[in-house]
VMD Tcl script that draws the C-alpha trace (Angstrom):
set ca {
  {49.25 220.21 -89.20}
  {50.32 222.70 -87.44}
  {51.99 224.83 -89.81}
  {48.64 224.60 -91.58}
  {46.09 225.56 -88.95}
  {48.23 229.19 -88.59}
  {48.25 229.39 -92.37}
  {44.39 228.64 -92.32}
  {44.22 231.36 -89.43}
  {46.18 233.86 -91.17}
  {44.09 233.63 -94.46}
  {40.45 234.23 -92.41}
  {42.55 236.82 -91.21}
  {43.53 238.57 -94.64}
  {40.04 238.03 -95.62}
  {38.61 239.82 -92.94}
  {40.99 242.64 -93.24}
  {40.05 242.85 -97.04}
  {36.09 243.04 -95.97}
  {36.78 245.98 -93.33}
  {35.61 249.41 -94.11}
  {38.05 252.35 -93.92}
  {35.70 254.20 -92.10}
  {34.68 251.82 -89.95}
  {37.95 250.87 -88.54}
  {38.91 254.48 -87.55}
  {34.84 254.71 -86.10}
  {35.81 251.99 -83.63}
  {39.69 253.18 -83.15}
  {38.45 256.78 -81.86}
  {34.86 255.07 -79.87}
  {37.57 253.21 -77.77}
  {40.60 255.61 -77.93}
  {38.93 258.43 -76.87}
  {40.11 258.55 -73.76}
  {43.77 257.80 -74.18}
  {47.08 259.59 -74.35}
  {50.57 259.31 -75.84}
  {53.59 259.02 -74.10}
  {56.72 258.66 -76.16}
  {60.36 257.75 -76.22}
  {63.10 258.47 -78.75}
  {66.42 258.17 -78.68}
  {69.29 257.27 -81.29}
  {69.99 259.45 -84.45}
  {66.66 260.81 -84.85}
  {65.76 264.84 -84.86}
  {63.45 266.11 -82.21}
  {61.88 267.83 -84.83}
  {60.83 264.40 -86.65}
  {59.58 263.13 -83.50}
  {57.06 265.64 -83.10}
  {56.26 265.36 -86.75}
  {55.16 261.45 -86.10}
  {53.49 262.32 -82.77}
  {51.85 264.74 -84.91}
  {50.82 262.13 -87.20}
  {49.72 259.24 -85.15}
  {47.83 261.39 -82.23}
  {45.51 262.73 -85.78}
  {45.11 258.92 -87.10}
  {43.91 258.20 -83.92}
  {41.46 261.24 -83.12}
  {43.32 262.05 -80.38}
  {44.79 265.31 -81.53}
  {43.46 268.49 -79.85}
  {42.13 266.04 -77.36}
  {44.36 267.13 -73.84}
  {45.30 264.95 -71.48}
  {42.32 264.15 -68.69}
  {44.51 263.41 -65.45}
  {41.49 262.86 -63.45}
  {41.01 259.73 -65.59}
  {44.23 258.22 -64.31}
  {44.04 255.08 -62.15}
  {47.07 254.86 -59.35}
  {47.88 251.29 -58.03}
  {47.64 251.58 -54.78}
  {49.31 249.69 -52.04}
  {47.90 248.27 -48.78}
  {49.74 249.30 -45.56}
  {50.77 246.39 -43.51}
  {49.36 247.24 -39.54}
  {52.47 248.01 -36.98}
  {53.38 244.70 -35.41}
  {54.15 241.19 -36.59}
  {52.20 239.22 -38.49}
  {52.58 235.32 -39.86}
  {50.94 233.75 -43.03}
  {51.98 229.78 -42.55}
  {50.96 227.07 -45.16}
  {52.07 224.11 -45.65}
  {54.14 223.05 -49.44}
  {51.38 222.26 -51.66}
  {53.21 218.99 -52.70}
  {53.27 216.90 -49.91}
  {56.12 215.06 -51.08}
  {58.49 218.20 -51.02}
  {60.64 218.62 -48.56}
  {61.73 222.16 -49.39}
  {60.28 225.35 -47.34}
  {60.65 229.09 -48.02}
  {60.60 231.77 -45.61}
  {59.84 235.49 -46.82}
  {60.28 238.23 -44.45}
  {58.73 241.21 -45.54}
  {59.70 244.77 -43.69}
  {57.29 247.74 -44.99}
  {58.55 251.42 -44.47}
  {55.66 253.55 -43.28}
  {56.77 256.40 -45.39}
  {58.76 257.40 -48.74}
  {60.89 259.49 -49.73}
  {63.83 259.55 -52.85}
  {66.08 259.10 -49.59}
  {65.25 256.29 -48.16}
  {64.99 254.31 -51.91}
  {68.78 255.30 -51.87}
  {69.34 253.70 -48.51}
  {67.80 251.12 -49.03}
  {69.61 250.12 -52.00}
  {72.77 250.83 -50.00}
  {71.42 248.56 -47.52}
  {70.53 245.63 -50.00}
  {74.09 246.01 -50.98}
  {75.82 245.99 -47.40}
  {73.82 242.99 -46.19}
  {73.62 240.18 -49.55}
  {77.30 238.78 -48.64}
  {77.28 238.83 -44.96}
  {73.76 237.51 -45.10}
  {74.90 234.76 -47.70}
  {77.93 234.40 -45.68}
  {76.01 233.68 -42.22}
  {73.23 231.89 -43.40}
  {74.41 229.99 -46.09}
  {77.77 229.28 -45.38}
  {78.30 229.31 -41.64}
  {74.91 227.89 -40.20}
  {74.23 225.97 -43.62}
  {70.49 227.57 -43.24}
  {69.45 226.89 -46.72}
  {70.09 226.50 -50.38}
  {68.98 229.81 -51.80}
  {69.65 232.79 -49.48}
  {68.95 236.34 -50.36}
  {67.61 240.24 -49.86}
  {66.18 242.74 -51.74}
  {65.01 246.05 -51.42}
  {61.60 246.96 -52.81}
  {60.09 249.86 -54.57}
  {56.40 248.94 -55.02}
  {53.98 251.98 -56.56}
  {56.08 254.43 -54.45}
  {56.05 252.21 -51.10}
  {59.51 251.05 -49.88}
  {59.75 248.04 -48.23}
  {62.66 245.27 -47.47}
  {61.98 241.41 -47.77}
  {65.06 238.71 -46.67}
  {64.21 235.32 -47.96}
  {65.51 231.94 -46.99}
  {64.73 228.74 -49.12}
  {65.73 225.05 -47.35}
  {64.69 221.83 -46.41}
  {62.20 220.25 -43.50}
  {64.08 218.02 -42.97}
  {66.88 220.43 -41.26}
  {65.13 223.34 -39.85}
  {61.87 224.51 -39.04}
  {60.19 227.39 -40.56}
  {60.32 228.75 -37.11}
  {63.85 228.24 -36.39}
  {64.42 230.00 -40.30}
  {62.50 232.94 -39.19}
  {64.37 233.27 -35.66}
  {68.06 232.83 -37.79}
  {66.58 235.83 -40.35}
  {65.54 237.87 -36.93}
  {69.14 237.10 -35.31}
  {70.92 237.79 -37.99}
  {69.77 241.46 -38.28}
  {70.77 241.91 -34.64}
  {74.39 240.50 -35.74}
  {74.45 242.93 -38.64}
  {74.10 246.19 -37.02}
  {76.69 245.02 -34.60}
  {78.86 244.10 -38.04}
  {78.01 247.62 -39.56}
  {78.95 249.37 -36.23}
  {82.40 247.16 -36.40}
  {82.74 248.22 -39.61}
  {85.74 250.20 -40.20}
  {85.02 253.99 -40.88}
  {87.41 253.89 -43.86}
  {86.19 250.74 -45.29}
  {82.45 251.76 -45.23}
  {83.20 254.86 -47.47}
  {85.10 252.47 -49.57}
  {81.47 250.19 -49.99}
  {80.06 253.83 -50.60}
  {82.67 254.85 -53.53}
  {82.10 251.42 -55.13}
  {78.34 251.82 -54.83}
  {78.51 255.20 -56.43}
  {80.52 254.47 -58.80}
  {78.23 252.00 -59.62}
  {75.34 254.27 -60.38}
  {76.69 256.62 -62.13}
  {78.81 254.46 -64.80}
  {77.20 255.19 -68.36}
  {75.31 252.44 -69.89}
  {76.75 250.16 -72.39}
  {74.07 250.39 -74.64}
  {71.97 252.96 -76.04}
  {68.91 250.42 -75.47}
  {69.67 250.11 -71.53}
  {69.74 253.76 -70.86}
  {66.23 254.05 -72.96}
  {64.87 250.67 -70.91}
  {65.43 252.58 -67.66}
  {64.12 255.74 -69.12}
  {60.59 254.14 -70.14}
  {60.44 252.58 -66.93}
  {60.46 256.40 -65.59}
  {57.36 256.73 -67.76}
  {55.70 253.70 -66.67}
  {55.66 254.44 -63.26}
  {54.87 258.31 -63.77}
  {58.09 259.66 -61.81}
  {60.06 260.51 -64.87}
  {62.97 261.03 -62.71}
  {65.46 260.64 -66.18}
  {68.48 261.45 -64.27}
  {67.73 258.75 -61.16}
  {71.19 257.74 -60.95}
  {73.02 260.65 -61.15}
  {70.49 261.95 -57.94}
  {71.56 258.76 -56.32}
  {74.78 259.21 -56.77}
  {74.78 262.72 -55.21}
  {72.45 261.50 -52.12}
  {75.37 258.54 -51.22}
  {77.98 261.09 -51.11}
  {76.05 262.68 -47.64}
  {74.70 259.07 -46.16}
  {76.42 258.47 -43.17}
  {77.08 254.68 -41.56}
  {74.94 256.22 -38.23}
  {71.94 257.07 -40.93}
  {72.19 253.71 -42.46}
  {72.00 251.85 -38.99}
  {68.91 254.31 -37.95}
  {66.84 252.94 -40.80}
  {68.14 249.32 -40.12}
  {66.81 249.90 -36.70}
  {63.36 251.39 -37.76}
  {62.51 248.76 -40.29}
  {63.65 246.06 -38.69}
  {62.94 246.58 -34.81}
  {60.90 249.30 -32.84}
  {57.51 249.75 -34.64}
  {58.30 247.59 -37.77}
  {55.27 246.54 -39.87}
  {56.57 242.85 -40.77}
  {54.62 240.20 -42.50}
  {56.28 236.77 -42.47}
  {55.04 234.20 -44.99}
  {56.05 230.62 -44.45}
  {55.71 227.79 -46.44}
  {56.68 224.46 -44.72}
  {57.60 221.41 -46.65}
  {57.14 217.68 -45.46}
  {60.09 216.69 -43.46}
  {59.45 212.70 -44.86}
  {59.34 214.51 -48.41}
  {62.11 213.79 -51.09}
  {65.29 216.06 -51.15}
  {66.67 218.04 -54.03}
  {69.97 217.62 -54.91}
  {72.21 220.81 -55.19}
  {74.31 220.96 -57.79}
  {77.88 221.64 -56.64}
  {80.97 222.02 -59.01}
  {84.43 220.08 -57.76}
  {86.66 221.86 -55.58}
  {89.63 220.81 -58.00}
  {87.42 222.94 -60.56}
  {87.08 225.73 -58.10}
  {90.32 225.85 -57.33}
  {91.78 225.70 -61.20}
  {89.12 229.10 -61.89}
  {90.54 230.46 -59.04}
  {93.83 230.18 -59.92}
  {93.61 231.42 -63.31}
  {91.19 234.33 -62.64}
  {92.48 236.22 -59.20}
  {95.52 237.20 -58.77}
  {97.11 237.52 -55.03}
  {95.48 241.34 -54.85}
  {92.28 240.00 -55.29}
  {92.07 237.79 -53.01}
  {93.61 239.99 -50.29}
  {90.75 242.57 -51.34}
  {87.90 239.68 -51.33}
  {89.49 238.63 -47.73}
  {88.25 242.37 -46.65}
  {84.59 242.50 -48.28}
  {84.09 239.03 -46.92}
  {85.47 240.30 -43.32}
  {82.81 240.35 -40.41}
  {85.75 243.11 -38.90}
  {85.93 241.11 -35.29}
  {82.02 240.47 -35.52}
  {81.97 237.26 -34.00}
  {80.18 234.58 -36.30}
  {76.23 233.67 -35.75}
  {75.91 230.62 -33.64}
  {73.35 227.98 -33.62}
  {70.24 228.32 -31.71}
  {69.43 226.71 -28.38}
  {66.14 224.88 -27.13}
  {65.16 227.82 -25.52}
  {66.41 230.37 -27.39}
  {63.84 233.86 -27.15}
  {63.96 234.10 -31.25}
  {62.12 230.85 -31.47}
  {59.15 232.39 -29.19}
  {58.61 235.79 -31.59}
  {55.07 237.06 -30.95}
  {52.89 236.93 -34.02}
  {49.35 237.63 -34.94}
  {48.66 234.64 -37.01}
  {46.89 235.28 -40.27}
  {43.96 232.95 -41.15}
  {42.33 234.36 -43.73}
  {44.54 236.47 -46.52}
  {41.21 238.33 -47.53}
  {40.11 239.10 -44.48}
  {43.42 240.51 -42.70}
  {43.68 242.51 -46.12}
  {39.68 243.99 -46.17}
  {39.84 244.27 -41.98}
  {43.68 244.95 -41.04}
  {45.08 246.82 -44.20}
  {44.73 250.44 -45.33}
  {45.01 251.69 -48.63}
  {48.65 253.79 -48.77}
  {48.23 257.34 -50.31}
  {49.61 257.43 -53.99}
  {53.68 258.46 -53.05}
  {55.25 260.37 -56.19}
  {58.83 260.98 -56.19}
  {59.54 264.34 -57.90}
  {61.66 264.90 -60.56}
  {62.45 268.43 -59.82}
  {63.14 268.10 -56.14}
  {63.93 265.33 -53.74}
  {60.52 265.36 -51.83}
  {57.39 263.89 -51.77}
  {54.12 264.41 -53.19}
  {51.22 262.93 -51.43}
  {47.78 262.37 -53.10}
  {44.40 260.57 -52.03}
  {43.46 260.12 -55.60}
}
mol new
graphics top color blue
foreach p $ca { graphics top sphere $p radius 0.5 }
foreach p [lrange $ca 0 end-1] q [lrange $ca 1 end] { graphics top cylinder $p $q radius 0.2 }
display resetview
């Protein structure tokens, strides 16, 4: 029956196509596409001359030939600037029987440069393992702990996310542990030996400049540059060059500026029901893990992993006490997200990272 329904629709569609007049379709297309422009990307075994010929045919068919692009009609997506300070959006889990809670702390940067994006990616690389080790493995804070750098329509930011269970930790405690981890991370960076920091830098550079495995991967990255209208087609190479000049002190300054001082923090907290249903985690047996380790890892690999997992003399984080100041972070509570956005936030300018130079072009369009 389902196949028959689709077959009937297909047949009706073909009947409509047969009744259409070619001129009407062309006139309709010209009317709808008059303000359009074409951007194209070609790769593989194709000559540039052939590609330009295809574009000529396409633009002529669409009635766009000789119609220059009107850049004033391009609409740029803009991001709201979080006000200086710490803001809290707290809601209950929509499922009253669900024990799961989640805290997402988002930190927005006030300005953006190409160098900022590179350093935030590096911070993500440096933080991800110790974040998991301290909050997930050491403190058993939650079953999902992660961090991520963000570049949202030209505006940089960073987030730390913890998924936990309300019968084990409150969202207030989770936020406090995240805040304490920032202090721990700064000490961790300060204690990291210089040669280890340089080694991590080298690893990040290698990841950036390694060649694409397939032409599809390369074209996907290039097309994303077109979609964001930044056109930095050699972004990875430029990132590698910037990383060569980054110092540990610079990274620590960015961490302090982003998470401390005049921070722009938005904490989104979804609290579960402590009496709700627990979600069991899938765990592999210790025997299977030990067998995999023995088969896949050599002694040298294990030694290298221990070095990466090392806290470089920084003591592990300890459980909170009832009187811990971190439990009393001064938040401005957001009662209405719409009111907060319209009354407190302001639209950021359109930040465009340039392909020719590593600076920022700020416009108000």
